[in-house]
N, C-alpha and C positions, 0 to 999 in steps of 0.2 A: 484530408492531407495530414491529420494528426498522427503522430507516431509517439509511442511510449516505449522506452528501452529500460529494462530493469537490470539491476546488478546487486550483488551483495549476499546472495543466498549461499547455503552450504550446510555443513554438518557441525553441530556443537553438542557438548554435554549439558545435562540439566544444570540450571543456574547460570549458564553462560549468556553472552550478549552477541547480537548481530545488528548491523544497520543496513537496511535496504535503501536503495536509491532508484528513482525513476526519473529519467531525463526526458522531458517533453518538448515536442516541437509542433508547430502548426498554429493556426488561428484560434484565438479565444482561450487557449489553455492557461494563460496567465490569470484569468479571472474566473474560470469555471471551477466548481467544486471538484476536488480530486480525492481519491481514496485508495486504501489497500483492502483487498478482499483475500480470503483464503478458501481453498476447496479441499476437502477430505475425499478420499476415494469413494466413489459411489454416492456422493452427496452434492447438494446444491452449493454454489458459490455463496459465501456469506461475508458481510461487512466486518472488517476488523477495526478500521479507523477512517475518518473522513475529515477533510479540512476545506473550508470554503475559501473563495478568493479574498475575503476579508479576515481570514485567520481563525474563524470559529471552528472548533473541533468537537467530535463525538467519537466514542469508542464502544466496542462490544464490552459487556460486563466482564467477560473472562480475561480481558487484557488491560482494563482501566488503570490499574496501579503499576503496570509493568511496561507498557508501550507508549511511545510518544510520536505523534505525527507532526511534521513541520514542512514548510516549503520555503524555497529561496527564489524570489521572483526574478532576480537578476540572472540566475542560472537556469531558470525555468525547470527546477528540479524539486521533487517532493521526496521526503525521507520518512522512513519508519525505524525509529530506534527501539529495539526489542531487548529488554533486560529480564533477568531471572527467567530464562526460557524453560519451558516445561515440555515433557514428552507430548502432551496434548496440543502443543503448538505446531507439531509436525504436519505440514500441508504444503501444497503449492500456493504461492502468494502471487497475486496479480495486482498491478497498478491499474487504476481506472480514472478516466476523465469523462464526466457526463455533461456534455454540452447542452443537453435538453433542459437542464436546470437553469440555464440562462436564456432559454428560448431559441436555441439553435439546434438544428438537427445534428445528431451524431453522439454515439456512446462508444468510447474507445477503450481498448484493453492492451496492456503489455503482454509480453510473450509468456509470462509465468516463470517463477523461480522456486526451486525446491528448498524448503527449510526442514531439516531433520534434526530432532533433539533426542539423543540417545546416549546411553552409557555403555 
């Protein structure tokens, strides 16, 4: 019954900023690890950033100094602040909640949102 609804995608010029939001509902999403993934055309979906229920984070090397993942437990929302965007950040971004990491069946994805960085 988990649902993930993304918002905040769009078109920006290089060096610009965007913030993605993922509103989550359903059982266990408040304590499960959640992450943002991105997918380039013809390639596998890859991890951009992850945050655990306890607030520990990890990032892909390509975004470490530019992106910040956070979550608001009261709103049950996870965010991805993206600064100094580069053309290579252009991709479809997906929110993820992996309940298997806390011993519960289910791995859920948002609908995907396009980020395009171009001048």
